[in-house]
C-alpha positions, 0 to 999 in steps of 0.5 A: 384317766379321763380324756380331759385330764389326758389333754391337760397333761399333754399341754403341761408337758408341752409347755414344760418342754418349750420352756426348757428349750427357750433360752438355750435355743434363743441364745444359740440363734442370736450367736448364729446371726451375730457371729463374724465367722463363717463355717467351712461348709458355708464358705463352699456354699458362698463360692458356689453361688457367687455370694459375698457374705460379708458385704452389707445390704441396704433394704432394697438389695436385701429385698432383691435377693429375697425375691430373686432366690424365691423366684428361682425356687418357684421356677426350678420346682415348677420345672421339676414337676413338669418333667417328673414323668421322665425322671428316675424314681418317679414311681410311674407317676405322670408329670404334673399339670401346668396349673397344679405345678404352678400352685405347688411350686408357689405353695412350697416356696412361700412356706405355705405347702398348700396341697391340692393333690394326694402326695402318695398318688402324684409325686415321685421320690425325686420331686418329694426330696430334691424339690419339696423337702429342699424348699421346706428348709430354704423357705423357712430360712428365708423367713428367719432371715427377714425377721433378723433383718427387721430386728437389726433395723431396731438394733442398728442406728445411723446406717441402712445396713441390714446384714447380708441375706445370703449369709443369713439364709445359709446360716439359718439352714446350716446351723439351725434347721439341719442339725435340729432336723437330723435329731428330730428325724432320728426320733421319729424313725425310732418311734415308727415313722418310715424312711426309705425309697421303696416303690409301690407295694401291696399291704394288708388291711385289718378288715381283710383285703389289701391296698397299694402304698408306697414308701419314701423319705418320710421321717426326714420330710416330716420333721422339717415340715413341722420344724420349718412351719411348712405343713405339706405332708408326704401322704394325703393323710398328712400328720394323721397318717401313721407313717408320718405320725405313729402315736401320741408321743410323736404327735406331741413331739411334732407340736413341739417342733412347730412351736419351738423356733417361733417361741425361741426367736423372741429370746433371739430378738431380745438378745440382739436388741440388747434387752431380753425383757423386750423379748419376754414381753413379745413372748408373753403376748404370744403365749397368752394368745396361744394358751387362750386359743388352745384352752378354748378349742379344748373346751369347745371340742370336749363340751360338744353335746349330744348322746353319741358324742357324749358316749364317745368322750367328745367330738371325735368325728374326724379325729384319730383315736390314738391322739384323742380330742386333747391331742388333736385340739393342741395340734390344731391350734398350734398349726393354725396359729403358726404358718404350718398347715399340718393336720392330724385331724379333719379340720372340717369335722371340728365343731362349728365354733372349733372351725371358727377358732382355726380360722381366727387363728390364721386371721390374726396373721399367724403371730402367736407364735406364728411361722418361723421368722414371719411370726416374729416380724408380724408381731413386731409390726403389731407392736408398732401399731400398738405403740402408735395407738398408745401415743395417740392416747397420751398425745406423745410421738410413739417410740419403740426400742428407742426408735420414733414411729413416724409417718413413714413407719406407720404407713409401712405397718398399715400396708403390712396389715392390710395386704392379707385381708384384701387378698383373703376377702377379695378372692373369697368374694370372687369365688362366691360370685362365680358359678364354676368356683361355687361348683367346687363345694361338695357339701352343697346339699348338707345341713348348714351347707350354705354357711359351711360351704362359705367357710370352706372357701373362706378357709381356703383363701385365709390359709393360702394368703396367710401361708398356712396350708391347711384346708377344710374338707369338702372343697375341691380346690384342684381346679384351674380357678382355685390352683391359680387364685390360691397360688397367687394368694400364697405368693402375694401373701408371702412376699408383699408383706416382706417388701414392707417389713424390709422397708420398715427395717431400713427406715428404722436402721437409719434413725439415731436412738431416742433417749428414754425419758419419764414419758417413754412407754415401757414396752417390756412391762405387762401393761404393754403386753396386754395392750398388744394383745388387745390391739391384735384382737380388735384389728382382726375382729374389725376386719374379719367379723362380718365374714366369720358371721356369715361362716362358722358363727352362722353355722354354730348358731343355727 
């Protein structure tokens, strides 16, 4: 079987699996977030945290709860790292330095999971399980809660109530993430991923000699890493490490975990607003972009020229032979079009245009299908922009799902889409202007290092501000400058958009429905899906094209 055919068959199998899971999972999540009943374990959790789960919250109260919970998470995870040296099961590792502890705490709470350290050489079992793994669950549940709050803004009328954050957080964790994670962990263990609390020990190597390695609760963290679109690996090799991702089947299974909830949430959206066709329109938009990027990435990597590469079958540098070009391309696109950041290959070793596709995927806002929760609310904001543009074309007040998109709504949507580019381009420009920051680029003497080095810095801040977490190799990001600035980019890139999303949800929930007329734009039709795709690509292109021209485009054309 040719590598190209193998890659195509993997993609077909993945699409089939996602299609089978779409309806039952989407309907189940709609039932979870609309149920008036609480499970017994949920009631225990509410009593422990002092939450009144049935109390309705307006958007300021919902936002305060999100920020307070996340701030507590940053503080607790920071302290856990700072005292690691004195805790049991630390594997002899020292406490984490202040700047790196801040960066890591901000990263995992912001659902970014950017890692400027090697996990197996820095973090003990307690930090990995009680700190990082816990945030993998609750940061994902927070994103889902904010998305559901925005959906309620469309579904409700003449009220500012958006539900209860604590109930949404607990339900998303207990009823959605934990059950799927348990099943997924069993699958990974059965396929060869490790799950233990062993210490550091010597293991033999195929070519002779030995090396030190440590065990850990890897399978359980790996599954929520992908399911919650987090991305931080137990080992420095991330999902290319055989303990995390043993073979081609687990590789495809992990891609399935990355994509299944973000895609299924479009069904949840359609059910909660009372029109599943609206969910299909959003799904079609996400699917068109994802399939287009995947096909383009596979073509770019398989078509890369040169005798050595042709003999190898394609651009195999930096890719695992057990996954191949097809599997690595599918994984790469899935992880950069979502806020996952997990990698099963060396992103910096992709072709220049392949690296550009990875960058562009994050620059879209990671909305196809995007992160757990964040992908849906990001796409809905873009839908508001699209109906506004359509309204300008025909001279009619724009409407979406029976709600008028007025001055307040479009200002909030505009602020949302401007935050991330401001962070990415601002921090990248500052880094390129500072000698110490430039000194972190390790490829300064390599061919094309000017454009590639710029791409490394641009990728780092794009990944951080978009809450992705993956990285180009060649940039030493474990410095006070990058730990601090990328940490700030992650926090601001995560929580400032949530401010505008929740304010938008509150504004929509206060409106009364607008009757549908002959002039109403049918947002469930293919025409609107095409308009939405064009809007996304045009806005991203106009914003980032100059930066892309200096980086991957310049390198690819040189």
